[in-house]
FIKOLDO-889393 format. One line per field, with one value per residue (C-alpha): residue number from 0; residue in one letter; x, y, z. Coordinates in nm, 4 decimals. Example, Ala and Ser with C-alpha at 12.3 -4.5 7.8 and 13.67 -1.06 7.14 Angstrom:
2
nr	c(0;1)
rest	c(a;s)
u	c(1.2300;1.3670)
v	c(-0.4500;-0.1060)
w	c(0.7800;0.7140)
***
This chain:
453
nr	c(0;1;2;3;4;5;6;7;8;9;10;11;12;13;14;15;16;17;18;19;20;21;22;23;24;25;26;27;28;29;30;31;32;33;34;35;36;37;38;39;40;41;42;43;44;45;46;47;48;49;50;51;52;53;54;55;56;57;58;59;60;61;62;63;64;65;66;67;68;69;70;71;72;73;74;75;76;77;78;79;80;81;82;83;84;85;86;87;88;89;90;91;92;93;94;95;96;97;98;99;100;101;102;103;104;105;106;107;108;109;110;111;112;113;114;115;116;117;118;119;120;121;122;123;124;125;126;127;128;129;130;131;132;133;134;135;136;137;138;139;140;141;142;143;144;145;146;147;148;149;150;151;152;153;154;155;156;157;158;159;160;161;162;163;164;165;166;167;168;169;170;171;172;173;174;175;176;177;178;179;180;181;182;183;184;185;186;187;188;189;190;191;192;193;194;195;196;197;198;199;200;201;202;203;204;205;206;207;208;209;210;211;212;213;214;215;216;217;218;219;220;221;222;223;224;225;226;227;228;229;230;231;232;233;234;235;236;237;238;239;240;241;242;243;244;245;246;247;248;249;250;251;252;253;254;255;256;257;258;259;260;261;262;263;264;265;266;267;268;269;270;271;272;273;274;275;276;277;278;279;280;281;282;283;284;285;286;287;288;289;290;291;292;293;294;295;296;297;298;299;300;301;302;303;304;305;306;307;308;309;310;311;312;313;314;315;316;317;318;319;320;321;322;323;324;325;326;327;328;329;330;331;332;333;334;335;336;337;338;339;340;341;342;343;344;345;346;347;348;349;350;351;352;353;354;355;356;357;358;359;360;361;362;363;364;365;366;367;368;369;370;371;372;373;374;375;376;377;378;379;380;381;382;383;384;385;386;387;388;389;390;391;392;393;394;395;396;397;398;399;400;401;402;403;404;405;406;407;408;409;410;411;412;413;414;415;416;417;418;419;420;421;422;423;424;425;426;427;428;429;430;431;432;433;434;435;436;437;438;439;440;441;442;443;444;445;446;447;448;449;450;451;452)
rest	c(m;g;i;s;a;d;l;e;a;g;p;v;l;t;l;p;g;a;p;l;a;f;h;l;m;a;k;p;t;g;a;v;c;n;l;d;c;e;y;c;f;f;l;s;k;e;m;l;y;p;g;s;r;f;r;m;a;q;e;l;q;e;n;y;i;r;q;l;l;e;a;h;q;r;a;p;e;v;i;v;a;w;q;g;g;e;p;t;i;m;g;l;d;f;f;r;r;s;i;e;l;q;r;q;y;a;r;p;d;q;r;i;l;n;t;l;q;t;n;g;t;l;l;d;d;e;w;g;a;f;l;k;q;n;d;f;l;v;g;i;s;i;d;g;p;r;e;i;h;d;t;y;r;v;s;k;g;g;k;p;t;f;d;r;v;i;r;g;l;n;y;l;k;d;h;d;v;e;w;n;v;l;t;t;l;h;a;a;n;g;d;h;g;t;r;v;y;r;f;l;r;d;e;l;g;a;t;f;i;q;f;i;p;i;i;e;r;t;t;a;e;a;i;e;i;a;d;a;g;w;g;g;h;v;e;g;r;p;l;y;t;q;h;g;n;l;v;t;k;r;s;i;g;a;e;q;y;g;r;f;l;i;d;v;f;e;d;w;v;r;r;d;i;g;t;v;y;v;q;m;f;d;t;a;l;a;n;w;v;g;e;p;g;g;m;c;v;h;a;e;t;c;g;l;q;l;a;l;e;h;n;g;d;l;y;c;c;d;h;f;v;e;p;d;y;l;l;g;n;i;t;q;t;p;m;q;e;l;i;a;s;s;k;q;v;a;f;g;t;d;k;r;d;t;l;t;q;y;c;l;d;c;d;v;r;f;a;c;h;g;g;c;p;k;d;r;f;a;s;s;p;y;g;e;p;g;q;h;y;l;c;p;g;y;k;l;f;f;h;h;v;e;a;p;m;r;a;m;a;a;l;l;a;a;d;r;a;p;a;e;l;m;r;a;y;a;s;d;d;a;a;r;g;r;n;d;p;c;p;c;g;s;g;r;k;w;k;r;c;h;g;a;g)
u	c(9.1521;8.8538;8.7908;8.7627;8.6985;8.3579;8.1197;8.0053;8.3338;8.6359;8.9507;8.9412;9.1272;9.1872;9.1269;9.3578;9.1647;8.9147;8.8380;8.9470;8.5895;8.2572;7.8986;7.6278;7.2578;7.0899;6.7190;6.5752;6.2206;6.3219;6.0926;5.8073;5.6917;5.3937;5.3682;5.2937;5.4954;5.4066;5.7656;5.9240;6.0943;6.1874;5.8309;5.8197;6.1247;5.8849;5.8331;6.1868;6.0896;5.7406;5.6030;5.8625;5.7714;6.0216;6.1741;6.5448;6.5897;6.7921;7.0545;7.1093;7.1143;7.4014;7.5819;7.5520;7.6802;7.9726;8.0774;8.0421;8.2659;8.5210;8.5324;8.6235;8.9036;9.1528;8.9210;8.8920;8.5144;8.2321;7.8841;7.5891;7.3215;6.9569;6.7263;6.4212;6.1421;6.0780;6.3216;6.1304;5.8659;6.1084;6.0384;6.2706;6.3761;6.5439;6.7589;6.8315;6.9667;7.1732;7.3468;7.4152;7.5650;7.7862;7.9214;7.9824;8.1761;8.3453;8.7197;8.8108;8.9309;8.6544;8.4217;8.0687;7.8200;7.4584;7.2406;6.8702;6.6818;6.3109;5.9896;5.9431;5.5793;5.6336;5.8672;5.7504;5.8957;6.0461;6.2149;6.3531;6.5042;6.6630;6.8091;6.9630;7.0997;7.2770;7.3972;7.2077;7.2227;6.8713;6.7810;6.4195;6.2450;6.0568;5.9899;5.9077;5.6088;5.2831;5.1207;5.4450;5.5315;5.1820;5.1764;5.3498;5.4397;5.1129;4.9878;4.8612;4.5184;4.6509;4.6213;4.8601;5.1579;5.3064;5.1661;5.2784;5.6305;5.6595;5.5333;5.8103;6.0693;5.9565;6.0276;6.3823;6.4156;6.2687;6.5421;6.8187;6.8794;7.1207;6.9175;6.9366;6.6797;6.6541;6.4445;6.3613;6.3312;6.0520;5.7848;5.6035;5.8954;6.1463;6.0501;6.0608;6.4254;6.4383;6.1035;6.1898;6.5344;6.4041;6.1337;6.3881;6.6290;6.3971;6.0869;6.2399;6.5803;6.7690;7.1456;7.2354;7.0347;7.0491;6.8720;6.7997;6.6576;6.3694;6.4327;6.1846;6.3205;6.0762;5.9958;5.7339;5.5453;5.5393;5.5038;5.1281;5.1365;5.4627;5.2997;5.0306;5.2910;5.5036;5.3074;5.1132;4.7819;4.8668;4.7268;4.9822;5.2778;5.6064;5.9289;6.1322;6.4587;6.7131;6.5611;6.4146;6.4899;6.1684;6.0822;5.7545;5.5603;5.6771;6.0449;6.2410;6.3593;6.7295;6.7567;6.4917;6.7281;7.0136;6.7949;6.6760;7.0338;7.1282;6.8308;6.9342;7.3017;7.2336;7.0547;7.3079;7.6195;7.4929;7.3826;7.4732;7.8306;7.9641;7.6294;7.4071;7.5586;7.4066;7.5574;7.5735;7.7667;8.0081;8.0745;8.1294;8.3789;8.5610;8.5987;8.7246;9.0009;9.0787;8.9443;8.6872;8.3329;8.0444;7.8309;7.9028;7.7060;7.9913;8.2839;8.5081;8.4225;8.1589;8.1132;8.1441;7.7743;7.6046;7.2638;7.1826;6.8357;6.6402;6.7428;7.1172;7.1307;7.3979;7.3534;7.6009;7.4087;7.0808;6.9677;7.0519;6.8555;6.7640;6.8773;7.1631;7.3368;7.3063;7.6552;7.5502;7.4248;7.6364;7.5175;7.6849;7.9800;8.1509;8.0567;8.4188;8.4676;8.1577;8.2651;8.6153;8.4757;8.5614;8.1925;8.1731;8.5091;8.3976;8.0661;8.2620;8.5171;8.2624;8.1358;8.4648;8.5432;8.2115;8.1932;8.0839;8.3316;8.1123;8.1785;8.5511;8.5628;8.3635;8.5359;8.3472;8.3972;8.6255;8.3259;8.0596;8.2290;7.9313;7.6744;7.5213;7.5267;7.1603;7.0617;7.2863;7.0122;7.0093;7.1988;7.4890;7.5062;7.7539;7.4786;7.6262;7.4075;7.4805;7.4752;7.3393;6.9789;7.0672;7.3716;7.2242;7.1366;7.4774;7.6529;7.4226;7.4932;7.8663;7.9369;7.7292;7.9187;8.2661;8.3784;8.2545;8.3928;8.7333;8.7126;8.6283;8.9026;9.1512;9.0348;9.0854;9.4318;9.5171;9.3882;9.0943;8.7233;8.5116;8.2447;8.4523;8.3042;7.9723;8.1264;8.2111;7.8542;7.7175;7.9342;7.8231;7.4580;7.4770;7.5761;7.3025;6.9916;6.6526;6.5523;6.8818;6.8725;6.9217;7.2693;7.1164;7.0294;6.6550;6.5759;6.3817;6.4617;6.6840;6.4046;6.1702;6.4237;6.7151;6.6966;6.3564;6.3632)
v	c(12.4050;12.5807;12.7552;13.1257;13.2077;13.3386;13.0497;13.1991;13.2713;13.1793;12.9938;12.6159;12.4681;12.1132;12.0476;11.8152;11.4957;11.5639;11.2456;11.2144;11.1247;11.0648;10.9902;11.2426;11.1775;11.5094;11.5225;11.8194;11.7435;11.6233;11.3430;11.4429;11.1661;11.1010;10.7460;10.6236;10.3035;10.1522;10.0740;10.4035;10.5328;10.8539;10.9820;11.0817;11.3079;11.5798;11.6404;11.7789;12.0769;12.1981;12.4549;12.3857;12.3827;12.0963;12.2342;12.3007;12.6676;12.7683;12.9437;12.6326;12.4115;12.6179;12.6278;12.2506;12.1711;12.4106;12.2829;11.9185;11.9628;12.1643;11.9004;11.6408;11.8414;11.5592;11.2828;11.1795;11.1378;11.2894;11.1451;11.3826;11.1705;11.2731;11.0898;11.1507;11.1304;11.1385;11.3710;11.3799;11.5912;11.8822;11.8668;11.8509;12.2163;12.1642;11.8858;12.0747;12.3554;12.1059;11.9961;12.3596;12.4253;12.1201;12.2471;12.5855;12.4629;12.1419;12.1280;12.0489;11.6997;11.6265;11.3418;11.3747;11.0916;11.1837;10.9311;10.9391;10.7056;10.7079;10.5157;10.5616;10.6661;11.0206;10.9282;10.9924;11.0211;11.3649;11.2375;10.9401;11.1622;11.3957;11.1160;10.9496;11.2727;11.3472;10.9922;10.9492;10.6198;10.5607;10.3370;10.2276;10.0727;9.7480;9.4848;9.1904;9.0620;9.2577;9.1048;9.1269;9.4803;9.6094;9.4705;9.7749;10.0064;10.1950;10.5398;10.8115;10.6536;10.3055;10.1980;9.9590;10.1142;9.8248;9.9240;10.2849;10.1767;9.9396;10.2141;10.4410;10.1675;10.1170;10.4838;10.4258;10.1185;10.2974;10.5623;10.3160;10.4848;10.2956;10.1658;9.9295;9.7963;9.8430;9.5795;9.6093;9.2823;9.2464;9.0132;8.9946;8.8847;8.7476;8.3838;8.4147;8.4743;8.2651;8.3910;8.7570;8.7227;8.5464;8.8088;9.0910;8.9130;8.7428;8.9611;9.3033;9.2365;9.3769;9.3303;9.5179;9.4517;9.5929;9.4146;9.6339;9.4690;9.6475;9.6629;9.8948;9.9441;10.0585;10.0644;9.8824;10.2119;10.2784;9.9259;9.9442;10.2605;10.1568;9.8333;10.0448;10.2082;10.5202;10.6750;10.9990;10.8148;10.7117;10.9352;11.0424;10.8730;10.9248;11.0633;10.7604;10.7529;10.4855;10.3720;10.0521;9.6820;9.5662;9.5470;9.5854;9.3015;9.4186;9.3764;9.0873;8.8239;8.7717;8.4123;8.4860;8.7457;8.4956;8.2350;8.4885;8.5723;8.2048;8.1304;8.4075;8.3113;7.9481;8.0639;8.3373;8.1244;7.8691;8.1068;8.4705;8.5307;8.8137;8.9033;8.9964;9.2012;9.1570;9.4211;9.1948;8.9276;9.1788;9.3223;8.9782;8.8866;9.2168;9.1428;8.7936;8.9351;9.2186;9.5034;9.7715;9.6630;9.8680;9.8579;10.0772;9.8261;9.5763;9.8182;9.8294;10.1933;10.4324;10.8079;10.8632;10.8199;11.1439;11.3001;11.6596;11.7892;12.0292;12.3288;12.2566;12.0604;11.7912;11.4684;11.1926;10.9348;10.8818;10.6475;10.9011;11.2055;11.3097;11.5915;11.4082;11.3458;11.6889;11.8126;12.1633;12.3544;12.4013;12.7615;12.8412;12.5987;12.4587;12.1023;11.9928;12.1224;11.9419;11.6121;11.6440;11.7359;11.5319;11.4477;11.2853;11.1115;10.9640;10.8583;10.6621;10.4971;10.4094;10.1387;9.9522;10.0542;9.9510;9.5921;9.3357;9.0699;8.8186;9.0111;9.0351;8.6570;8.5844;8.4009;8.6003;8.9434;9.0357;8.9981;9.1429;9.4049;9.4007;9.5455;9.8929;10.0604;10.1551;9.7909;9.7043;9.6735;9.2987;9.1047;8.8787;8.5118;8.6345;8.8527;9.1806;9.4687;9.6206;9.3081;9.3468;9.2362;9.0456;8.8695;8.5146;8.5793;8.7255;8.4224;8.1870;8.3588;8.4250;8.0692;7.9290;8.1242;8.0775;7.8001;7.9627;8.3005;8.1435;7.9754;8.3019;8.4835;8.2196;8.2619;8.6376;8.5878;8.3706;8.6417;8.4250;8.5109;8.4184;8.3045;7.9873;7.8665;7.8071;7.5096;7.3429;7.3925;7.2516;6.9428;6.8853;6.9399;6.6912;6.4209;6.5156;6.2996;6.4660;6.3520;6.4493;6.7320;7.0756;7.2104;7.5432;7.3851;7.4435;7.0794;7.0454;6.8009;6.9281;6.8877;7.1043;7.3711;7.5085;7.2175;7.3389;7.5811)
w	c(15.8576;15.7032;15.3758;15.4324;15.0682;14.9665;14.8995;14.5738;14.4008;14.6125;14.5102;14.4884;14.7868;14.8980;15.2653;15.4584;15.5163;15.2392;15.0418;14.6811;14.5899;14.7608;14.6649;14.7430;14.6933;14.6192;14.6997;14.5101;14.6305;14.9743;15.0860;14.8561;14.6239;14.4002;14.5369;14.8871;14.9247;15.2606;15.3608;15.2522;15.5672;15.3876;15.3451;15.7102;15.6657;15.5473;15.9184;15.9465;15.7299;15.8251;15.5826;15.3152;14.9431;14.8999;14.5823;14.5417;14.4519;14.1468;14.3576;14.5664;14.2577;14.1167;14.4512;14.4841;14.1346;14.1682;14.5099;14.4076;14.1043;14.3014;14.5754;14.3101;14.1537;14.2136;14.0936;13.7270;13.7548;13.9543;13.9915;14.0058;14.1708;14.1960;14.4324;14.6447;14.7261;14.3558;14.1745;13.8443;14.0204;13.9644;13.5908;13.2934;13.3010;13.6385;13.4965;13.1748;13.3896;13.5879;13.2681;13.1763;13.5193;13.4909;13.1601;13.3162;13.6208;13.5067;13.4445;13.0836;13.1828;13.4351;13.3427;13.4820;13.5181;13.5915;13.7705;13.8515;14.0850;14.0036;14.0485;13.6733;13.6818;13.5496;13.2643;12.9096;12.5607;12.6285;12.9424;12.7511;12.4810;12.7379;12.9490;12.6447;12.5013;12.8293;12.9049;13.2310;13.4161;13.5474;13.8371;13.8358;14.1342;14.0684;14.3336;14.1090;13.9109;13.9241;14.2337;14.4333;14.3218;14.3964;14.7497;14.8971;14.6065;14.5729;14.4742;14.7091;14.6802;14.7521;14.3873;14.2075;14.0263;13.8294;13.4884;13.5302;13.6239;13.3277;13.0967;13.2256;13.1816;12.8239;12.7498;12.8725;12.6532;12.3498;12.3760;12.4636;12.7997;13.0251;13.3185;13.6113;13.8515;14.2273;14.4006;14.7675;14.9600;15.2120;15.3433;15.0089;14.7901;15.0416;14.9777;14.5987;14.5079;14.1902;14.0655;14.1250;13.9676;13.6572;13.6181;13.6313;13.3994;13.1510;13.1373;13.1968;13.0450;13.3441;13.3317;13.6528;13.9671;14.3185;14.6024;14.9056;15.2208;15.3888;15.7626;15.9308;16.2781;16.5420;16.9121;17.1148;17.1560;16.7804;16.6393;16.5800;16.3736;16.2078;16.0936;15.9272;15.7012;15.6849;15.4005;15.4177;15.4511;15.8080;16.0793;16.3387;16.1775;16.3660;16.2256;16.1271;16.3247;16.4123;16.7410;16.8777;16.8422;16.6756;16.3047;16.1179;15.9612;15.6155;15.7029;15.5578;15.8036;15.8628;15.7400;15.4776;15.3316;15.3205;15.1516;14.8950;14.7978;14.7793;14.5538;14.3171;14.3322;14.2388;13.9243;13.8423;13.8909;13.6385;13.3633;13.4070;13.5258;13.3127;13.1552;13.4509;13.7319;14.0759;14.3019;14.6076;14.4185;14.2654;14.6114;14.7623;14.4903;14.5371;14.9078;14.8306;14.6088;14.8506;14.6389;14.7298;14.6541;14.5235;14.8389;15.1387;15.3462;15.3191;15.3267;15.6328;15.7032;15.5732;15.5609;15.1860;15.1016;15.2048;15.1505;15.0522;15.1303;14.9111;15.1246;15.1329;15.4581;15.4381;15.6356;15.7201;15.5170;15.3342;15.6120;15.8809;15.7677;16.1183;16.3493;16.5223;16.1898;16.0320;15.9365;15.8346;15.5337;15.2202;15.1833;15.5164;15.5259;15.2155;15.1296;15.1309;15.4850;15.6108;15.4554;15.6054;15.9492;16.2558;16.2954;15.9535;15.9872;16.3188;16.1651;15.9047;16.1317;16.3996;16.1671;16.2046;16.5600;16.7192;16.5947;16.8505;16.9606;16.7791;16.4571;16.5301;16.5744;16.2561;15.9702;15.7033;15.8578;15.5646;15.3317;15.5594;15.7822;16.0145;15.7740;15.7844;16.1287;16.0913;16.1391;16.4325;16.6901;16.7612;17.0268;16.9330;17.0351;17.2976;17.4438;17.3161;17.1955;16.8555;16.6383;16.2851;16.2453;15.9246;16.0714;16.0478;15.6827;15.6063;15.7541;15.5641;15.2326;15.2671;15.3819;15.0972;14.8292;14.9778;14.7403;14.4161;14.5260;14.5859;14.2461;14.0701;14.2597;14.1422;13.7819;13.8071;13.9568;13.6559;13.4213;13.3227;13.3165;13.6199;13.3724;13.3205;13.6490;13.4741;13.2890;13.6195;13.7417;13.4152;13.4532;13.8119;13.7217;13.4342;13.6830;13.9297;13.9641;13.9260;14.2735;14.4394;14.6929;14.5375;14.6229;14.7266;15.0623;15.0387;15.1158;14.7907;14.5119;14.2308;13.9746;14.1818;14.2729;14.0709;13.8287;13.7132;13.4211)
***
């Protein structure tokens, strides 16, 4: 069934098969950014739109807001998510107008949450006041302490960005804006889990943290130029697409990723349950208690995390902004119809239906669900293609946290706080010798690992 009503002013209809809610990342500047992070796969997406100004027009902005709110008519809340590129390049007036449009088209009982993912470098006092006044949740990208952050997160001239990012974060703090931190994991910080976590928690004061692994997939033909970086300073860079079975030198290793998460978990489980929220740990616990988690990566199916380009093109997913995964344009076909299309439904269910036999046999599949399809380019131990690149790291992490996850799940089932688990860890640690092996499995002594600091 389609919607035959006029896109500008038709009746609100609910399509059979349309989801109750979904998450859409709107990219008002497309791939355009004021930084030139070496690992940013999205910078090359400019090549999809040659000659474009990369600015969302006012007419499209209104069309998008209206359609998004209409598509969530049965949901109690709708998230208006702005991402990039760098969305703050649009300027404050664009976002002021977005708020006005939301007020114009929202139902009286419809709760709207605005989110903004930013590198933070363009934020100032006026931005801080606006974001607070309109209850934005702001995600800010920081990869760790100065020397780690500045390894790959650089300006167009290759200059460090750490001080500019921290300045932007301080504007958020000054205005009491709700914020969280997104930290990408790569070759420069992958061996420093405890250090990075303590920096985010203790020096920045972060209480909600997302860790996103950098996996730059490439082919043998493109590996040399891919290793040089996807940024605009690279001559002849290719369009980044989901092809090849190699990764760049910046990419995090599979077991390195698992070790990073374990290092952070061993610190978090002793001190921060209930006060610092690490998205990966929340998602793991949700899967252990049989509830939906917050990460599509570890959901059984996908298809509800879409991306809207600056011109109205709607793609299956933020990681699949490429021609084969273009659903259509919301100025020509209603957003709700595109999301309910057989192409998008198949995109979502393929995640579950194309698992390798090795995945199907895995004892932690309920927590992992095979990871994101974009990274299923390795071979399984059974010799099957289509295994997730991070599989060894996933198994390492999920097996390591199995006992504490079960303990926290039992506490929740008894209507008790998972934070009670910290007392058990404190008791065990008090009986531990300084020269005993650290329980994280690193092979180091307790006093030189998680027993230090």
